[in-house]
C-alpha positions in Angstrom: 18.1 -19.2 28.0 15.2 -20.8 30.0 12.7 -18.4 31.5 13.8 -19.4 35.0 17.4 -18.2 34.2 16.3 -15.0 32.4 16.4 -12.1 34.9 13.4 -10.5 33.2 11.4 -13.8 33.1 10.7 -13.5 29.4 10.7 -16.4 26.9 13.5 -16.5 24.3 12.5 -14.7 21.1 12.1 -18.0 19.1 9.3 -19.1 21.5 7.4 -15.9 21.6 4.3 -15.4 19.6 4.7 -13.0 16.6 2.9 -9.7 17.0 2.0 -7.9 13.8 1.0 -4.2 14.1 -1.1 -2.9 11.2 -1.0 0.9 10.9 -3.9 2.1 8.7 -6.1 -1.0 9.0 -8.7 -0.4 6.3 -9.7 -2.8 3.6 -6.2 -4.1 2.8 -5.3 -4.3 6.5 -8.4 -6.5 7.2 -7.5 -8.8 4.3 -4.0 -9.1 5.7 -5.4 -10.0 9.1 -7.6 -12.6 7.5 -4.6 -14.0 5.7 -2.7 -14.3 9.0 -5.5 -16.4 10.5 -6.1 -18.8 12.3 -5.6 -17.0 15.5 -2.9 -18.3 17.8 0.0 -18.3 15.3 0.2 -14.6 15.0 -1.4 -11.9 17.1 -2.6 -9.0 15.0 -2.9 -5.5 16.4 -4.2 -2.4 14.7 -3.7 1.3 15.4 -7.0 3.2 15.1 -7.9 6.8 15.8 -11.7 5.9 15.5 -13.4 4.5 18.6 -16.3 3.5 16.3 -14.0 1.1 14.5 -13.0 -0.9 17.6 -16.0 -3.4 17.5 -15.2 -4.3 13.9 -11.6 -4.9 14.6 -12.4 -7.1 17.6 -14.9 -9.0 15.5 -12.1 -9.8 13.0 -9.8 -11.1 15.8 -7.7 -8.0 15.8 -6.6 -6.2 19.0 -7.4 -2.5 18.6 -5.0 0.2 19.9 -6.2 3.7 20.3 -3.8 6.2 18.7 -3.5 8.9 16.1 -0.6 9.4 13.8 -1.3 13.1 13.9 -0.9 13.2 17.7 2.6 11.9 18.5 1.9 11.6 22.2 -0.8 9.0 21.5 1.8 6.7 19.9 4.0 6.1 23.0 2.5 2.7 23.7 3.7 1.4 20.3 7.3 1.2 21.3 8.5 -2.4 21.8 5.0 -3.7 21.2 5.2 -5.5 17.8 7.7 -7.9 16.2 6.6 -6.8 12.7 4.8 -3.7 11.4 2.7 -3.1 8.3 2.4 0.6 7.5 -0.7 1.2 5.3 -1.6 4.7 6.4 -1.5 7.4 3.8 0.1 10.8 4.3 -2.2 13.7 5.2 -3.5 15.7 2.3 -1.5 18.7 3.5 0.5 18.8 6.7 0.8 22.6 7.0 3.8 24.9 6.9 6.5 25.6 4.3 7.1 22.6 2.0 4.1 20.8 3.6 3.1 19.1 0.3 6.5 17.4 0.1 6.4 15.6 3.5 4.7 12.8 5.4 4.7 13.7 9.1 2.8 10.6 9.9 5.6 8.3 8.9 8.0 10.4 10.8 5.9 10.2 13.9 5.5 6.4 13.6 9.3 5.9 13.1 10.1 8.0 16.2 7.6 6.1 18.3 9.0 2.7 17.2 12.6 3.8 17.8 12.0 4.5 21.5 12.7 0.9 22.5 12.4 -2.7 21.3 12.6 -2.2 17.6 10.5 -4.5 15.4 12.3 -7.0 13.2 10.6 -5.9 10.0 8.5 -3.0 8.7 6.6 -3.1 5.4 5.4 0.2 3.9 2.8 0.3 1.1 3.8 3.2 -1.1 2.6 4.1 -4.6 4.0 3.5 -8.1 3.3 7.2 -8.6 6.7 8.0 -7.1 8.2 7.1 -10.6 6.3 9.9 -12.3 5.7 9.8 -16.0 7.9 7.2 -17.7 6.6 7.5 -21.2 5.2 4.0 -21.2 8.6 2.4 -20.4 9.0 -0.8 -18.5 9.9 0.3 -15.0 12.0 -1.7 -12.5 12.7 -0.8 -8.9 16.2 0.5 -9.8 14.6 3.4 -11.7 15.1 6.8 -9.9 12.0 8.3 -8.5 10.7 11.5 -10.1 7.3 12.2 -8.5 5.3 14.9 -10.3 2.3 15.2 -8.0 2.1 16.4 -4.4 0.6 13.1 -3.2 3.4 11.1 -4.8 6.1 13.4 -3.4 4.7 12.8 0.1 4.9 9.0 -0.5 8.5 9.4 -1.6 9.3 11.3 1.5 7.7 8.5 3.6 9.9 5.9 1.9 13.0 7.9 2.7 12.0 8.6 6.2 11.3 5.0 7.1 14.4 3.7 5.4 16.6 6.3 7.1 15.2 6.3 10.6 14.3 2.6 10.9 16.4 0.8 8.3 19.6 2.4 9.5 18.7 1.3 13.1 18.6 -2.3 12.1 14.9 -2.8 11.1 14.4 -4.8 7.9 12.4 -2.1 6.0 10.7 -3.2 2.7 8.8 -0.8 0.5 5.9 -2.0 -1.8 5.2 0.3 -4.7 1.5 -0.2 -5.4 -0.5 0.8 -8.5 -4.3 0.9 -8.8 -6.0 -1.5 -6.4 -9.2 -3.2 -7.4 -11.6 -5.9 -6.2 -15.4 -6.5 -6.6 -15.8 -6.7 -2.8 -13.8 -3.5 -2.2 -15.6 -0.2 -1.7 -15.1 1.7 -5.0 -13.0 -1.2 -6.1 -14.3 -1.6 -9.7 -14.9 0.8 -12.6 -18.6 0.1 -12.6 -19.7 3.5 -11.2 -17.4 5.4 -13.5 -18.8 3.5 -16.5 -22.3 4.2 -15.4 -21.5 7.9 -15.3 -20.1 7.7 -18.8 -16.8 9.3 -17.8 -14.6 9.5 -21.0 -11.2 8.0 -21.5 -8.4 9.1 -23.9 -8.2 8.2 -27.5 -6.0 5.2 -28.3 -3.2 7.3 -29.7 -2.9 9.5 -26.6 -3.8 6.9 -24.0 -1.4 5.9 -21.2 -0.4 2.5 -19.7 -1.8 1.8 -16.3 -1.1 -0.9 -13.8 -3.3 -2.9 -11.4 -3.3 -5.3 -8.5 -6.2 -7.2 -7.0 -6.7 -6.4 -3.3 -6.3 -10.0 -2.2 -3.0 -10.3 -4.1 -1.8 -7.1 -2.5 -2.6 -8.5 0.9 -0.7 -11.6 0.2 2.3 -9.6 -1.0 2.2 -7.6 2.3 2.3 -10.8 4.3 5.1 -12.2 2.2 7.1 -9.0 2.6 6.7 -9.1 6.4 8.6 -12.4 6.5 10.5 -12.6 3.2 11.2 -9.0 2.3 14.9 -8.0 2.2 16.3 -5.1 4.1 16.0 -1.7 2.5 14.4 -3.4 -0.5 11.9 -1.9 -3.0 9.2 -4.1 -4.6 6.8 -3.3 -7.5 3.5 -5.0 -6.7 1.5 -5.4 -9.8 -0.3 -8.1 -11.8 0.8 -9.5 -15.2 -1.5 -7.3 -17.4 -0.2 -4.8 -19.9 -3.2 -2.5 -20.5 -3.7 1.1 -21.4 -6.3 2.9 -19.3 -9.0 3.0 -22.0 -8.6 -0.7 -22.6 -9.0 -1.5 -18.9 -12.4 0.3 -18.9 -13.4 -1.3 -22.2 -12.6 -4.7 -20.6 -14.7 -3.9 -17.5 -17.6 -2.6 -19.6 -17.7 -5.8 -21.7 -17.7 -7.9 -18.5 -20.5 -5.9 -17.0 -22.6 -5.6 -20.2 -22.3 -1.8 -20.1 -21.5 0.6 -22.9 -17.8 1.3 -23.4 -16.7 4.8 -22.3 -16.5 7.5 -24.9 -13.0 8.3 -26.2 -11.8 11.9 -26.3 -8.6 13.8 -27.1 -6.3 15.0 -24.3 -7.3 18.6 -25.1 -11.0 17.7 -24.9 -10.3 15.8 -21.6 -9.0 19.0 -20.0 -12.4 20.6 -20.2 -14.3 17.5 -19.1 -12.4 15.8 -16.3 -11.3 16.8 -12.7 -7.6 17.7 -12.1 -7.1 14.4 -10.2 -8.4 12.3 -13.1 -6.2 14.3 -15.5 -3.2 13.7 -13.3 -3.6 9.9 -13.6 -3.9 10.4 -17.4 -0.6 12.3 -17.4 1.6 9.4 -16.4 2.3 6.2 -18.4 4.5 3.3 -17.2 4.5 -0.5 -17.2 5.7 -2.0 -13.9 8.2 -4.8 -13.8 7.1 -6.9 -10.8 9.5 -9.8 -11.3 11.3 -9.1 -8.0 8.0 -9.7 -6.2 7.8 -13.2 -7.7 11.5 -14.1 -7.3 12.1 -12.8 -3.8 8.7 -12.7 -2.1 7.6 -15.8 -3.9 4.1 -14.4 -4.5 2.0 -16.3 -7.0 -0.9 -14.2 -8.2 -4.4 -15.5 -7.8 -5.7 -12.9 -10.2 -2.9 -12.4 -12.8 -5.0 -9.9 -14.9 -8.2 -7.8 -14.3 -10.1 -10.1 -16.7 -9.9 -12.8 -13.9 -10.1 -10.5 -11.0 -13.2 -8.5 -12.1 -15.1 -11.7 -12.8 
């Protein structure tokens, strides 16, 4: 319908500029915004609770929106604002109250805000591969049931269910990306260098676990692809082509950096040397099957293994 015949004076949807809202616009969100450049084709907006971050967002061509996922009233302006939403915000560490470690109230608040009016066409949520739990080194496809064993993974699983239930059933094309360890030389803390310099041990080969990786730039490209190509209520493993055990990953990095390889210890020795968080990562072993990412999202990795990405 021409604008002159439209009682609201709005252009038809096919002529409107796409508006992508990034929720949790940290390192990956900024890479996504860069991938959506040049400006003019897509308007990128970002929800931020930090006034000090506003100048950086504007400098990157992003429209900042003040709001806080922990304060639902501040999210009212999000309703009907974006045509597509990229949700990168993590759950809170602990939300408080009975069963708090099992829930993500931030995703619930976002879903309720978006449902108020003018639903987006698509929402992409970056979850974690940790929702699968320990798989004993098995090859894991998206059809495998989730069995999260850590509190942080249980909160991610809750976020997945919340978004698919509240938005997917309302007609939004919800796609969930299950993401493993993110690395990149230009990402804060994005390489094993500091850990290698500290001499943090890894497990002996016989007790080591399989780990999975994705370069930050490839993850950003997968996010963009899912915003336009992701199927409704669809799960996607987002991982590179490497099949590495954790110790082998650190050995590879040490060789590339010209640093000593980390010491190898038994699992029983590791319990007395490492933090509970590090031990939790060493308690889960799986190999992600990311074939669906290539077939459906048509993502071609620029960094197929950490050997290329870390260089």
